[in-house]
VMD Tcl script that draws the C-alpha trace (Angstrom):
set ca {
  {6.71 32.14 -0.74}
  {10.43 32.05 -0.06}
  {12.99 33.81 -2.20}
  {14.43 30.50 -3.44}
  {11.02 29.26 -4.60}
  {10.26 32.55 -6.38}
  {13.67 32.52 -8.03}
  {13.17 28.93 -9.23}
  {9.78 29.82 -10.74}
  {11.34 32.81 -12.51}
  {14.22 30.66 -13.74}
  {11.91 27.96 -15.10}
  {9.80 30.53 -16.98}
  {12.97 32.14 -18.33}
  {14.19 28.75 -19.57}
  {10.86 27.82 -21.19}
  {10.42 31.18 -22.91}
  {14.03 31.11 -24.07}
  {13.68 27.63 -25.56}
  {10.41 28.61 -27.27}
  {12.06 31.73 -28.73}
  {14.99 29.69 -30.06}
  {12.67 27.13 -31.67}
  {10.47 29.83 -33.23}
  {13.55 31.64 -34.56}
  {14.98 28.46 -36.07}
  {11.61 27.61 -37.64}
  {11.40 31.10 -39.14}
  {14.93 31.01 -40.56}
  {14.53 27.49 -41.98}
  {17.12 25.86 -39.76}
  {14.42 23.51 -38.50}
  {12.82 22.01 -41.57}
  {9.22 20.82 -41.29}
  {8.98 19.82 -44.95}
  {7.91 16.21 -45.12}
  {6.93 16.01 -41.44}
  {3.71 14.16 -42.25}
  {5.14 11.98 -45.00}
  {6.80 8.59 -44.83}
  {10.57 8.63 -45.06}
  {10.89 5.75 -47.53}
  {11.26 5.97 -51.28}
  {7.47 6.25 -51.83}
  {7.33 9.48 -49.78}
  {3.55 9.24 -49.40}
  {1.28 10.82 -46.79}
  {1.35 9.02 -43.42}
  {-1.89 8.92 -41.39}
  {0.05 7.32 -38.51}
  {2.26 10.41 -38.23}
  {-0.81 12.66 -38.23}
  {-2.52 10.74 -35.41}
  {0.71 10.67 -33.38}
  {1.18 14.43 -33.81}
  {-2.45 15.25 -32.96}
  {-2.53 13.04 -29.87}
  {0.82 14.36 -28.64}
  {-0.21 18.00 -29.08}
  {-3.59 17.34 -27.43}
  {-1.98 15.69 -24.39}
  {0.58 18.50 -24.10}
  {-2.20 21.12 -24.19}
  {-4.18 19.14 -21.62}
  {-1.25 19.19 -19.19}
  {-0.55 22.87 -19.85}
  {-4.16 23.79 -19.10}
  {-4.14 21.70 -15.93}
  {-0.89 23.38 -14.86}
  {-2.34 26.84 -15.45}
  {-5.30 25.95 -13.21}
  {-3.11 24.67 -10.36}
  {0.60 25.44 -10.84}
  {1.54 24.08 -7.41}
  {1.49 20.43 -8.46}
  {1.88 18.31 -11.59}
  {-1.44 16.78 -12.72}
  {-1.14 13.01 -12.30}
  {-4.84 12.26 -11.82}
  {-5.87 11.10 -15.28}
  {-4.50 7.72 -16.31}
  {-6.61 7.60 -19.47}
  {-4.67 10.53 -20.96}
  {-1.38 8.70 -20.47}
  {-2.88 5.51 -21.90}
  {-4.08 7.42 -24.97}
  {-0.60 8.82 -25.53}
  {1.01 5.42 -25.01}
  {-1.52 3.76 -27.32}
  {-0.87 6.35 -30.00}
  {2.86 5.71 -29.82}
  {2.27 1.96 -29.85}
  {0.18 2.20 -33.04}
  {2.89 4.29 -34.71}
  {5.72 1.97 -33.67}
  {3.74 -1.13 -34.69}
  {3.21 0.39 -38.13}
  {6.93 1.10 -38.41}
  {7.76 -2.46 -37.34}
  {5.29 -3.87 -39.86}
  {6.75 -1.75 -42.66}
  {10.32 -2.62 -41.71}
  {9.74 -6.36 -41.73}
  {7.03 -6.24 -44.44}
  {4.48 -8.14 -42.38}
  {1.21 -8.75 -44.24}
  {-2.06 -8.30 -42.38}
}
mol new
graphics top color blue
foreach p $ca { graphics top sphere $p radius 0.5 }
foreach p [lrange $ca 0 end-1] q [lrange $ca 1 end] { graphics top cylinder $p $q radius 0.2 }
display resetview
């Protein structure tokens, strides 16, 4: 592998680890607040199943891609359309719920 390619790999890892360290530090010091992450942001402030499903699907898809990248780091895994459709469907359900709540559409 050429020096430029090795340097780019090192630089990308440095950037990712640095960003992860900053996020973990800010979570630990309370600068990033996760209180109310799974609750609706309206006056009722009740638990939101739509937020839970969106979070779980997003984390699952991210872990899927990370595992695929660890198996073959030479290329980005673009072979599974169903994973992208699941992520898109999850976002669509969340946005549709927000739209329904905003315009108070009865179902």
